[in-house]
C-alpha positions in Angstrom: -60.5 131.7 112.3 -63.0 134.3 113.4 -60.1 136.6 114.4 -58.5 136.5 110.9 -59.1 139.7 109.1 -56.8 139.3 106.1 -56.0 136.4 103.9 -52.5 136.2 105.3 -53.8 135.9 108.9 -56.3 133.2 107.8 -53.5 131.3 106.0 -51.1 131.5 109.0 -53.9 130.2 111.4 -54.6 127.3 109.0 -51.0 126.4 108.6 -50.4 126.5 112.3 -53.5 124.2 112.8 -52.3 121.8 110.1 -48.8 121.7 111.7 -50.4 120.9 115.1 -52.5 118.1 113.6 -49.6 116.6 111.7 -47.4 116.6 114.8 -50.2 115.1 116.9 -50.6 112.3 114.3 -46.9 111.7 114.2 -46.6 111.4 117.9 -49.7 109.3 118.5 -49.6 107.2 115.4 -49.1 103.5 116.2 -48.1 102.3 112.8 -48.9 98.7 112.1 -45.8 97.0 110.6 -47.5 94.6 108.2 -44.3 92.8 107.4 -43.3 92.0 111.0 -46.9 91.3 112.0 -47.3 88.9 109.1 -44.1 87.0 109.9 -44.7 86.8 113.6 -48.3 85.6 113.1 -47.2 83.1 110.4 -44.5 81.6 112.6 -46.9 81.3 115.6 -49.5 79.6 113.5 -47.3 77.5 111.2 -44.2 76.7 113.3 -44.7 72.9 112.8 -44.5 73.3 109.1 -41.5 74.0 106.8 -40.9 77.8 107.1 -38.2 79.4 104.9 -37.3 82.9 103.8 -38.5 82.6 100.2 -41.9 81.6 101.5 -42.3 85.0 103.1 -40.9 86.7 100.0 -43.6 85.0 97.9 -46.4 85.7 100.3 -45.4 89.4 100.9 -44.3 90.0 97.3 -40.9 91.3 98.4 -37.4 90.1 97.9 -35.9 87.6 100.3 -32.9 89.9 100.9 -35.2 92.8 101.8 -37.3 90.7 104.2 -34.1 89.3 105.8 -32.5 92.7 106.4 -35.8 94.3 107.4 -36.6 91.7 110.0 -33.1 91.8 111.4 -33.3 95.6 111.6 -36.7 95.7 113.3 -36.4 92.6 115.6 -32.6 92.6 116.3 -32.4 89.0 115.5 -32.2 87.2 112.2 -35.3 85.4 110.9 -33.9 81.9 111.1 -32.8 82.4 114.7 -36.3 83.8 115.6 -38.0 80.8 114.0 -35.7 78.3 115.7 -36.0 80.0 119.1 -39.8 80.0 118.8 -39.7 76.3 118.0 -37.5 75.5 120.9 -39.8 77.4 123.3 -42.7 75.3 122.0 -40.5 72.2 122.4 -39.8 72.9 126.0 -43.6 72.8 126.8 -43.9 69.6 124.8 -41.1 67.7 126.6 -42.8 68.3 129.9 -45.0 65.4 128.9 -42.8 62.3 129.6 -44.8 60.4 126.9 -43.4 62.7 124.2 -40.2 61.3 122.8 -37.6 63.7 121.4 -38.2 62.7 117.8 -41.9 63.3 118.2 -41.3 66.7 119.8 -38.9 67.6 117.0 -41.5 66.7 114.4 -44.3 68.6 116.4 -42.2 71.8 116.2 -41.3 71.5 112.5 -37.8 70.0 112.8 -37.7 66.7 111.0 -34.1 65.9 111.7 -33.6 64.7 115.3 -29.9 65.8 115.3 -30.8 69.3 114.2 -33.4 69.4 116.9 -30.9 68.3 119.6 -28.3 70.8 118.3 -30.8 73.7 118.3 -32.2 72.7 121.7 -28.8 72.8 123.2 -27.9 76.1 121.4 -31.0 77.9 122.9 -31.2 76.2 126.3 -27.7 75.1 127.1 -28.9 71.5 127.5 -29.8 68.6 125.3 -33.5 67.7 125.5 -32.6 64.7 127.8 -30.4 66.9 130.1 -33.2 69.5 130.2 -35.8 66.9 131.2 -33.6 65.6 134.0 -32.7 69.1 135.3 -36.2 70.5 135.1 -38.7 67.7 135.3 -37.2 64.9 137.4 -39.0 64.0 140.6 
């Protein structure tokens, strides 16, 4: 700025400086995606509860359609598949304990219907819970 003699020179220097700052912020900005963060945190902390799309719509004050398409776009998986996959990963750790029965594990991960639990478990692991236990945890 000390080298600027005319108003035009001063303006060009300032504009160049502002462009550099904007570009630096654009490149280095780590934008927090509050929608995705909220959903991921919620699922992690409430997976044993009933979780549904309209719940997120209510909590985030957005439409269910918007949340559904936004989540799919950002995460490359639909929301229900993400939730179910998360639950099955939790279930895998719970079935390591031979005292945990399948119906108890299903309930612990938020799936109240045992048939739904078995179907989803097989979908995500390739095995029923019983087959998985035999394959991975038998002595």
